[in-house]
C-alpha positions as CSV (number, residue, x, y, z in Angstrom):
1,M,-120.2,114.1,48.3
2,S,-119.6,117.8,47.5
3,I,-120.7,119.4,44.2
4,I,-117.1,119.6,43.2
5,D,-116.6,115.9,43.8
6,S,-119.7,115.3,41.7
7,L,-118.4,117.4,38.9
8,K,-115.1,115.6,39.0
9,W,-117.0,112.3,38.8
10,R,-119.0,113.2,35.8
11,Y,-117.9,113.0,32.2
12,A,-119.5,112.7,28.8
13,T,-120.2,108.9,29.0
14,K,-119.3,107.0,25.8
15,R,-121.0,103.7,26.5
16,M,-123.9,102.9,28.8
17,N,-125.1,99.6,30.3
18,S,-128.8,99.9,29.6
19,Q,-129.7,99.9,33.3
20,V,-132.9,101.8,33.9
21,V,-132.6,104.9,36.0
22,P,-135.2,104.9,38.8
23,S,-138.3,107.1,38.1
24,E,-137.7,109.2,41.2
25,K,-134.3,110.2,40.0
26,I,-135.6,111.0,36.5
27,D,-138.3,113.2,38.2
28,T,-135.7,115.0,40.2
29,L,-133.6,115.6,37.1
30,L,-136.5,117.0,35.2
31,E,-137.5,119.2,38.1
32,A,-134.0,120.6,38.2
33,I,-134.2,121.4,34.5
34,Q,-137.6,123.0,35.1
35,L,-135.9,125.3,37.7
36,S,-133.1,126.3,35.4
37,A,-132.3,129.9,34.6
38,S,-133.4,131.5,31.3
39,G,-133.6,135.0,29.8
40,F,-136.5,136.9,31.4
41,G,-137.5,133.5,32.9
42,L,-139.2,132.8,29.6
43,Q,-138.1,129.2,29.2
44,P,-138.4,129.3,25.3
45,Y,-138.1,125.5,24.9
46,K,-139.7,122.1,25.5
47,I,-138.0,118.9,26.8
48,F,-139.0,115.6,25.3
49,V,-138.4,112.5,27.4
50,I,-137.9,109.3,25.5
51,D,-137.6,105.9,27.0
52,N,-139.3,103.9,24.2
53,P,-136.6,101.5,22.8
54,E,-138.1,101.6,19.3
55,L,-138.1,105.3,19.1
56,K,-134.5,105.5,20.5
57,A,-133.5,103.0,17.8
58,Q,-135.0,105.3,15.2
59,I,-133.1,108.2,16.6
60,Q,-129.7,106.5,16.7
61,P,-128.9,106.8,13.0
62,I,-130.0,110.4,13.1
63,A,-127.3,110.7,15.9
64,Y,-124.7,109.2,13.5
65,G,-124.9,105.8,15.2
66,Q,-123.8,106.9,18.7
67,P,-124.4,103.9,20.9
68,Q,-125.4,105.8,24.0
69,V,-128.7,106.7,22.3
70,T,-130.0,103.1,22.5
71,E,-127.9,102.1,25.6
72,A,-129.3,104.9,27.7
73,S,-132.2,104.5,30.1
74,H,-133.7,107.8,28.8
75,L,-133.0,110.2,26.0
76,L,-133.9,113.9,26.5
77,V,-134.4,116.1,23.5
78,F,-134.2,119.9,24.1
79,A,-136.2,121.8,21.5
80,A,-136.3,125.6,21.3
81,W,-139.1,127.8,20.1
82,N,-138.9,128.9,16.5
83,E,-140.0,132.4,17.3
84,I,-141.0,134.6,20.2
85,T,-144.5,135.9,19.7
86,Q,-146.8,138.3,21.4
87,E,-149.1,135.4,22.4
88,K,-146.2,133.6,24.1
89,I,-145.2,136.7,26.0
90,D,-148.8,137.3,27.0
91,A,-149.1,133.7,28.3
92,F,-145.9,134.0,30.2
93,I,-146.9,137.2,31.9
94,Q,-150.3,135.7,32.8
95,L,-148.4,132.8,34.4
96,V,-146.3,135.2,36.4
97,A,-149.4,137.0,37.5
98,N,-151.1,133.8,38.6
99,T,-148.1,132.4,40.3
100,R,-147.3,135.5,42.3
101,N,-150.9,136.6,42.8
102,A,-150.0,139.9,41.1
103,P,-152.2,142.2,39.0
104,L,-151.3,142.3,35.3
105,E,-150.9,146.1,35.5
106,A,-148.1,145.7,38.0
107,L,-146.2,143.6,35.4
108,K,-146.6,146.1,32.6
109,D,-142.9,147.2,32.7
110,Y,-141.7,143.6,32.9
111,K,-143.8,142.7,29.9
112,N,-142.7,145.8,27.9
113,A,-139.1,144.9,28.6
114,I,-139.6,141.5,27.0
115,V,-141.6,142.9,24.1
116,G,-139.1,145.6,23.4
117,S,-136.2,143.2,23.5
118,M,-137.6,140.4,21.5
119,L,-140.5,141.2,19.2
120,N,-138.7,143.4,16.7
121,L,-135.9,140.9,16.2
122,P,-135.8,138.8,13.0
123,K,-137.2,135.3,13.6
124,E,-133.7,133.8,13.0
125,I,-132.2,135.8,15.8
126,Q,-135.2,135.0,18.1
127,A,-134.6,131.3,17.4
128,N,-130.9,131.7,18.1
129,W,-131.6,133.4,21.4
130,A,-133.9,130.6,22.3
131,D,-131.1,128.1,21.5
132,R,-128.9,129.8,24.0
133,Q,-131.5,129.4,26.7
134,V,-131.5,125.7,26.0
135,Y,-127.7,125.6,26.7
136,L,-128.4,127.1,30.1
137,A,-131.0,124.3,30.8
138,M,-128.5,121.7,29.6
139,G,-125.9,123.0,32.1
140,T,-128.4,122.6,34.9
141,A,-129.2,119.1,33.8
142,L,-125.5,118.1,33.7
143,V,-124.9,119.4,37.3
144,A,-128.1,117.9,38.6
145,A,-127.4,114.5,37.0
146,A,-123.9,114.5,38.6
147,E,-125.4,115.2,42.0
148,L,-127.8,112.3,41.5
149,K,-124.9,110.0,40.3
150,I,-126.6,109.6,36.9
151,D,-124.3,109.4,33.8
152,T,-125.1,111.6,30.9
153,T,-123.8,112.5,27.4
154,P,-124.7,115.9,26.0
155,M,-125.0,115.7,22.3
156,E,-124.9,118.3,19.5
157,G,-123.9,115.5,17.0
158,F,-127.1,114.7,15.2
159,A,-129.1,115.9,12.2
160,P,-131.6,118.4,13.6
161,A,-133.8,118.5,10.5
162,K,-134.3,114.7,10.5
163,L,-135.0,114.6,14.2
164,D,-137.5,117.5,13.9
165,E,-139.2,115.5,11.2
166,L,-139.3,112.3,13.2
167,L,-140.7,114.0,16.3
168,G,-143.0,116.4,14.5
169,L,-141.3,119.4,16.0
170,T,-141.8,121.9,13.2
171,A,-145.6,121.6,13.5
172,Q,-145.2,122.5,17.2
173,G,-143.2,125.6,16.4
174,L,-140.0,124.0,17.7
175,H,-136.6,122.9,16.5
176,S,-134.2,120.4,18.2
177,V,-131.0,121.9,19.6
178,L,-129.5,119.3,22.0
179,M,-129.9,115.8,23.1
180,L,-128.9,114.3,26.5
181,T,-128.6,110.6,27.1
182,V,-129.3,109.6,30.7
183,G,-128.2,106.3,32.2
184,Y,-125.2,104.5,33.8
185,R,-121.7,104.0,32.4
186,D,-120.6,100.7,31.1
187,E,-117.2,100.6,32.9
188,A,-116.0,97.6,30.8
189,A,-116.9,99.0,27.4
190,D,-116.3,102.8,27.9
191,Y,-112.7,103.6,27.1
192,M,-113.1,107.0,29.0
193,T,-114.0,105.4,32.3
194,G,-111.4,106.4,34.8
195,A,-109.6,108.8,32.4
196,A,-108.2,112.0,34.0
197,K,-110.4,115.0,33.6
198,V,-108.7,117.5,31.4
199,R,-109.3,121.2,32.2
200,Y,-107.2,124.4,31.9
201,P,-105.7,125.4,35.3
202,K,-107.9,127.9,37.1
203,N,-105.1,130.6,36.9
204,E,-105.3,130.4,33.1
205,L,-109.0,130.1,32.8
206,I,-110.2,132.6,35.4
207,I,-109.0,136.2,35.2
208,K,-109.5,138.4,38.2
209,L,-109.9,142.0,37.4
């Protein structure tokens, strides 16, 4: 099946059947997220993987009772950094040096570009920038899940402050941005199963200049 067929197949699943997604598929999905693009390659976020039924049940009211939270095999919480610090930039540049077997001196301009772009920004703007990188990761997750024939529901509809408190995110310098339920559609219960995908025509959406 082509990637276009996979994207036509996927939709924001409204009900799931509680079937467990095989661990190898979850691992592939998480690796795809790991490989997602981000500004400077910095990946200013963490992904929390939740398959504990009790914890999912605690999260469901925080997500305004959405049934997919407890019906899903796994729930992913995407949490962004609260700020971009010198220490985090230094750690990232060291990772680049180690991964590419490059001397730190050769990465000086790269490091200075990150520092110059990020460190003087107010913390609120830094956090907002980190949020946008989370959306890139979510996009990768949705495409990868479709290729794996895993159903998903991307969620902004939850109370972030309450989720942050439940998961102890603030103490980790993080704040929740998005959630993703991962599982399999309940074709009997989901009213959207089989519904036509609604998208603007390409000639309206895409402008060639």
